[in-house]
N, C-alpha and C positions, 0 to 999 in steps of 0.2 A: 464601534464594532471592535471586538477583541479577537485576535488570531490565536487559536489554541492548537497545541500539538501534544496529544497524549502519547506518552512513551511508557515503557516498563524496563526496569533494570534487568541486566543479563542474569540468568539463572546459573548457579554454580554447576548444575547438571547438564549444561548445554552440549556437552560431548555425547549425550544420549539423544540428541535431536533426531527428528524424522528426516530421512533422506530418500528421495525418489530418483534423482538423475545424477547425483554426484557420488563418487566413491568416498567412503569415510576417511577423513584425515584428522589427526589430533588437533583440537582447538585449544590454544593457549587462553585459559579463562581470564587471567589477569589482563592480558592484552586485549581480549574481546571487550572486557568491561571498560578499559581505557578508550578504546576506539568508539564504543557506543556513547560514552560521555562526550567525546569530541563531536560526535554526530548531534547530540543534544545541544551542545554549545553552538553549533552551526545554526540550528533552528532558532535558538534564542537570539543570535546575532542578526538574523533576518527579520526579527520583530515578533516572533511567536512566543507566547507564554507556554513554557514547557510544563506539563502536568505529568510528573514522573511517578508511576505506580511502583510499589515495592516488588522486588523479585519474587518469583514463585519457585522455590528450590526444587519442588517435586515435578515441575512442568518445564521440561528442557527448552521448548520452543516459545515460551510465553513472552519473550522479548519482542516477538513479531506480532505486535498489537493490531496490525492492519487486518489480519485474517479473521478474527472473531466477529467483526462488525462492518457494516456499511453505513456511512454517515453522509446524509445530504442536509440541505438547509432546514428541512421541515421535520426530519425524523431520523432516528438511528435504528437500524435493523440488526438484531443479534442473530448470528448464523449458527448452523450446526456444521461444524467443520468436517472436512472429508476424512481426516485422520481421527479415529475415535479417541486416541490418547490425548488429543489436544482440546477436546471439548470442554473440560473443566476451566480452561482459560477464560471462557466467556463470562463467568459469574462476576468476577470483580470488575471486569471491563464494563459490563452492563450497569453495575452500580455507579461507576465513574461517569459514564455517559448520561445517566439519568439526571444529572445536575444540569445538563445542557440541552437535551432533546427528549421528546416523547420516545418511548421505546416500543418496538414491535419485535416479535420473535418468529423466525421461520419454524415450520413444523415438519416433523419426519413424514415421509422419507426424503425430504430435501436435504442435500448437503452442499455447502458453499464455503469457499475461502474468500475473504475480502480481496486477496491478491488477484482474484479473477474478475474484479469489477473495476472498470475504467469509466469515470465520469468526465464528460466534456460538456460543460454548461448543462443543457437539458437533455443531452444524449447520454445514455448509460449503456455501455457494452459489457456483456457478461460472458466470460470464457467458459466453455464447456470442456472440462478437463478431467484429470484423474480425481480431482478433489471437489468439483462442482458439477451437479447433474441438472437435467432438464426440469425436474420438479422444482428445484431451487430457483432456476431462471423464471419459471412460471409464477411462483409465489412472489419473488422480488418484483417482477413486472407488474403484478396486480397491486402491490403496495405503492409502487412509485407512479403508476398511471394516475392515481388519485391526486398526485401533485404535478401532473402535466409533464412527466418525464417520458421520453421515448426510450424503450429498453429493447436492445437487440442482442441476439446470441452470436457468439463467435467460436468456431471450432478451434481448439488448441491441441497441438501435437508436439511431442518430443521435448516438452519443457513443463515446469511445475505449474505456472499460472499464466493467465492472459498478460499480466503486467511484467512477466519475464520476457515477453515477446514484443511489447509495444508500450509506449508512454506518450501522453500529450505533453509537448514542450513549448506551447505557445505559438503565436503567429500562424494559426491554422495548420500546424505541423505535427505529425506523429512520427516519432522515432521508432523504427520497426525492424524486426527480424522476420522477413517474409517466409522463411522456411519453417517457422513454428506456428503460424496462424494463417487464416484466410484473409489476405490483405484486401480483397475486394470489398470487405465490410467497411473499409475506411476510404472509399473512393471519393468522398467529399472533402478530403484533407490532402495537403501536401505530404507525401511520404518521404522520409529521410532514412535511408538504409544504414543500419549499424554496420561497421566494417566487418568483413568476413572473419578477420582474426580476433574479433571481440564480440562474439554472438550474444553474450549475456548483457552487453551494454545497452540493449534496448530498454532496460529498466532505468528510468530517470525520474527525478522528483522535481516538479515545477513549483517553486515558491515565489510568489509575486512575479518578477521577471528574471529570476535566476534559475538555471537548470543545474540540479545537483546530480553528480554521477560518482561512482567509485573511482578512486585514484588509480586503480589498476587498468583503466581503459584510456590510455593517452591518445590513441588514434581517434577515438570517439570525441574526446575533448577537442582535439585539433579540428575535426570535422565541424563540430558545433560552433566553435569560435570563428572558423572561416565563413560560416553562414550567418554570422552576426549575433549569435546567442551569447548571453552572459552565462558563464559556466563557473561552478565551484565544485571542487572535488573533496571527498572525504575518504579516509583509509578505512575500509571495512574488511580487510583481508581475512581476519579470523571468522567473522560472521558469514562471510561468503562461503566458507567451508560448510556452513549449515544451510546453504542454498538461499542466502539472504541477498536482497537488493536494497536500494536506497529508499524504496517506498514502504517496505514492510515493517520498518522500525517505528512508525508513527501513524497516528490518526490525525489528520489535519482538517480543521473546520473553523468557521467564524462563529462568534458568540456575541449576542447583544446583551448588555447588562440592563437591569431594571432598577431604578431608584426606588426608595421607599414610597414615593408618590405614585409609583406604578408607571411612570413615564420611561420609555426606552430611550437610551441615548448611546452614541458611540463612545468608546474610551479613547 
């Protein structure tokens, strides 16, 4: 079994990114590119094969590869993103994913950003947000039910995506900002509240047994380490100006290789 992380290089036009909840600040493009490469290095150091797609100069948000697709073990679903200007990002990503998964496509009037989809084993939570609507929830539920996933909606408020407000960090624990979502949906899990001073810290990326968070959230790092979690930080200060978190810069999944004999084997 090979661990894959699909990423995409930072667009030189990233200063023209979509913004919904942040005031626009100048992004140092060279610094953003360097920080993103350090993020990719972190993924590689944790054992993932990084598949880096070329930048899309005309698509400012294309570095955020999580949003155009939802990938589970059995299939990849290509979304219609909530921001119309971002929808062309899906084309090259669908091509890349077709090497690893069968592809299905959502249909209008569905709109969905992958940042609104949180998978915990066979449970899939779908945020109903400014970017993701109920029609997308229904279509995604229908696709994933065929593979025995339970799909549940979660109302999102005052933030961009579901995973802006919560993340699964292992040990049956969800790191959460309760002010942005309906926390009752996660009643089957231990809930760990992000510090009030770091509301955006609820977005974390669990890789194996390591929780990755931005370096700008030291209180959250201390909280996680006190609770026994292994934590690694990455500096994403420039991309955070584009409303980025640690999950949106990669699509993470397992891939089985097939030998010429047709026999599947782990790598």
